[in-house]
C-alpha positions as CSV (number, residue, x, y, z in Angstrom):
1,M,-34.4,32.4,10.7
2,A,-36.0,34.7,8.1
3,A,-34.2,32.9,5.3
4,D,-35.7,29.6,6.5
5,E,-39.2,31.0,6.6
6,I,-38.8,32.4,3.1
7,T,-37.5,29.1,1.8
8,A,-40.4,27.2,3.5
9,A,-43.0,29.6,2.1
10,F,-41.8,29.0,-1.5
11,A,-41.5,25.2,-0.9
12,A,-45.1,25.1,0.3
13,R,-46.3,26.9,-2.8
14,A,-44.2,24.6,-5.0
15,E,-45.8,21.6,-3.3
16,L,-49.3,23.0,-3.9
17,Y,-48.6,23.7,-7.6
18,S,-47.2,20.1,-8.0
19,R,-50.6,18.7,-6.9
20,L,-52.5,20.5,-9.7
21,D,-53.2,17.5,-11.8
22,A,-54.8,16.8,-15.2
23,A,-58.3,17.0,-13.7
24,F,-57.5,20.5,-12.4
25,S,-56.2,21.5,-15.8
26,A,-59.3,20.1,-17.5
27,S,-61.5,22.2,-15.2
28,V,-59.6,25.4,-16.1
29,E,-59.8,24.6,-19.8
30,A,-63.6,24.0,-19.5
31,L,-64.1,27.3,-17.8
32,A,-62.0,29.1,-20.3
33,G,-64.0,27.5,-23.1
34,A,-67.3,28.6,-21.5
35,L,-66.0,32.1,-21.1
36,S,-64.9,32.2,-24.7
37,T,-68.3,30.9,-25.8
38,T,-70.0,33.6,-23.7
39,F,-68.1,36.4,-25.5
40,R,-68.6,34.8,-29.0
41,Q,-72.3,34.7,-28.5
42,G,-72.6,38.3,-27.3
43,G,-72.8,37.6,-23.5
44,K,-70.8,39.3,-20.7
45,L,-68.8,38.2,-17.7
46,L,-69.9,39.3,-14.2
47,T,-67.4,38.7,-11.4
48,C,-67.7,38.9,-7.6
49,G,-65.8,37.9,-4.4
50,N,-64.8,39.2,-1.0
51,G,-61.5,40.6,0.3
52,G,-58.6,39.2,-1.7
53,S,-61.0,37.3,-3.9
54,A,-62.7,40.7,-4.7
55,A,-59.4,42.0,-5.9
56,E,-58.9,39.1,-8.2
57,A,-62.5,39.4,-9.5
58,Q,-61.7,43.0,-10.4
59,H,-58.3,42.0,-11.9
60,L,-60.0,39.5,-14.2
61,A,-62.5,42.1,-15.4
62,E,-59.9,44.8,-16.1
63,E,-57.6,42.4,-18.0
64,L,-60.5,41.4,-20.3
65,I,-61.8,45.0,-20.8
66,G,-58.2,46.3,-21.4
67,R,-55.8,43.8,-22.7
68,F,-53.8,40.8,-21.6
69,R,-51.3,39.7,-24.2
70,Q,-53.0,40.8,-27.4
71,N,-54.2,44.1,-28.7
72,R,-57.9,43.3,-29.4
73,R,-61.4,44.5,-29.0
74,P,-62.4,45.0,-25.3
75,L,-64.4,42.1,-23.9
76,P,-67.5,42.8,-21.9
77,A,-66.7,42.1,-18.2
78,L,-67.9,43.8,-15.1
79,A,-66.7,43.3,-11.5
80,L,-69.6,43.7,-9.1
81,T,-67.1,44.5,-6.3
82,A,-66.0,47.8,-8.0
83,D,-68.9,50.2,-7.4
84,G,-68.7,51.4,-3.8
85,T,-71.9,53.4,-4.0
86,A,-73.9,50.4,-5.2
87,L,-72.3,48.1,-2.6
88,T,-73.0,50.5,0.3
89,C,-76.5,51.3,-0.9
90,I,-77.5,47.7,-1.2
91,A,-75.8,46.7,2.1
92,N,-77.6,49.6,3.8
93,D,-81.0,48.9,2.4
94,F,-81.1,45.2,2.0
95,G,-78.1,43.8,3.9
96,Y,-74.6,42.7,2.9
97,A,-75.7,39.3,1.9
98,D,-77.5,40.8,-1.1
99,V,-74.7,43.1,-2.4
100,F,-74.0,40.9,-5.4
101,A,-77.4,39.3,-5.9
102,R,-79.2,42.6,-6.3
103,Q,-76.7,43.7,-9.0
104,I,-77.1,40.4,-10.8
105,E,-80.9,40.8,-10.8
106,A,-80.4,44.1,-12.6
107,L,-77.6,43.2,-15.0
108,A,-77.5,39.4,-15.7
109,R,-79.2,38.0,-18.8
110,P,-79.3,34.5,-20.4
111,G,-76.0,34.0,-22.1
112,D,-74.0,35.8,-19.5
113,L,-71.5,34.1,-17.2
114,V,-71.3,34.9,-13.5
115,L,-68.1,33.9,-11.8
116,A,-67.6,33.9,-8.0
117,L,-64.2,33.8,-6.4
118,S,-63.9,32.4,-2.9
119,T,-61.4,30.7,-0.6
120,S,-64.1,28.8,1.4
121,G,-67.0,28.6,-1.0
122,N,-69.5,29.4,1.8
123,S,-69.9,33.2,1.7
124,E,-73.6,33.9,1.9
125,N,-73.4,36.9,-0.5
126,L,-71.8,34.6,-3.2
127,L,-74.3,31.8,-2.6
128,R,-77.1,34.3,-3.2
129,A,-75.3,35.8,-6.2
130,L,-75.1,32.4,-8.0
131,T,-78.7,31.5,-7.0
132,S,-79.8,34.8,-8.5
133,A,-77.7,34.2,-11.6
134,R,-79.3,30.8,-12.2
135,K,-82.7,32.3,-11.9
136,R,-81.7,34.8,-14.5
137,G,-80.6,32.1,-16.9
138,A,-76.9,32.9,-16.7
139,T,-74.1,30.3,-16.7
140,T,-72.5,30.0,-13.2
141,A,-68.9,29.3,-12.2
142,A,-66.6,29.5,-9.2
143,L,-62.9,29.5,-8.3
144,V,-62.8,28.0,-4.8
145,G,-60.4,26.4,-2.4
146,G,-60.5,23.6,0.2
147,Q,-63.5,21.2,-0.3
148,G,-65.3,23.9,-2.3
149,G,-68.0,24.6,0.3
150,L,-71.5,25.1,-0.9
151,L,-70.8,27.1,-4.1
152,P,-70.1,24.1,-6.4
153,S,-73.7,22.9,-6.0
154,L,-74.8,26.2,-7.8
155,C,-72.2,26.0,-10.5
156,D,-71.9,24.8,-14.1
157,Y,-68.1,25.1,-13.9
158,V,-65.8,24.8,-10.8
159,V,-62.1,25.2,-10.5
160,L,-61.1,23.8,-7.1
161,V,-57.7,24.8,-5.6
162,P,-56.6,21.9,-3.2
163,S,-55.6,24.0,-0.3
164,T,-57.2,25.3,2.9
165,R,-54.8,28.3,3.3
166,S,-56.5,31.5,2.1
167,D,-53.3,33.2,1.1
168,M,-52.2,30.3,-1.1
169,I,-55.6,29.8,-2.6
170,Q,-55.7,33.5,-3.6
171,E,-52.2,33.2,-5.1
172,V,-53.4,30.3,-7.3
173,Q,-56.5,32.4,-8.1
174,L,-54.1,35.1,-9.5
175,T,-52.5,32.5,-11.7
176,L,-56.0,31.3,-12.8
177,V,-57.0,34.9,-13.7
178,H,-54.0,35.1,-16.0
179,L,-54.6,31.7,-17.5
180,L,-58.3,32.4,-18.1
181,C,-57.3,35.6,-20.0
182,A,-54.6,33.8,-22.0
183,L,-56.8,30.9,-22.9
184,T,-59.8,33.1,-23.8
185,E,-57.7,35.2,-26.1
186,R,-56.4,32.1,-27.8
187,H,-59.8,30.5,-28.1
188,L,-61.3,33.7,-29.7
189,Q,-58.3,34.1,-32.0
190,L,-58.7,30.5,-33.2
191,A,-62.5,31.0,-33.6
192,G,-61.7,33.1,-36.7
193,P,-63.0,36.5,-38.0
194,Q,-66.4,36.3,-36.3
195,A,-64.7,36.3,-32.8
196,P,-64.6,39.6,-31.0
197,L,-60.9,40.3,-31.4
């Protein structure tokens, strides 16, 4: 019985990955290009998400600050999910819906990129985060699942995972985190000696 469940789980994931078509690949490439441009022009990445998506937001930031496949200069990326004191202060004083927007008001500048990760695309704190980012003149992007929810209407770049299962969306998000790192490193390397590598 357990063996059947395991086989079915991997079959479901293989079926999902088989549906990631050329349009999906183009959306990933476009976001990677925007991220590379952000770094080349002196901007930074700000990431945010809830739960498992928060973990992936932090994962992306640490891979860019540290390294992915290449030894290179650290790239400026900050996960807005990582500072527990800021999160609890803002939640206590303003409400949980503003935990990311308040940080973006303080940190985001024109030329930065704010990336929200979500399975539903409808979390109020992420909607407020991207609204704040747009007001600050930052580029906005999201990794989302299902139909995308409300987040895409606030985004310059969207990568939509065609699934309604949160666990599977988050697993694809992990792959996307690694792809964004790999593609960004490649773009910056190809950009020549002025690129921050």
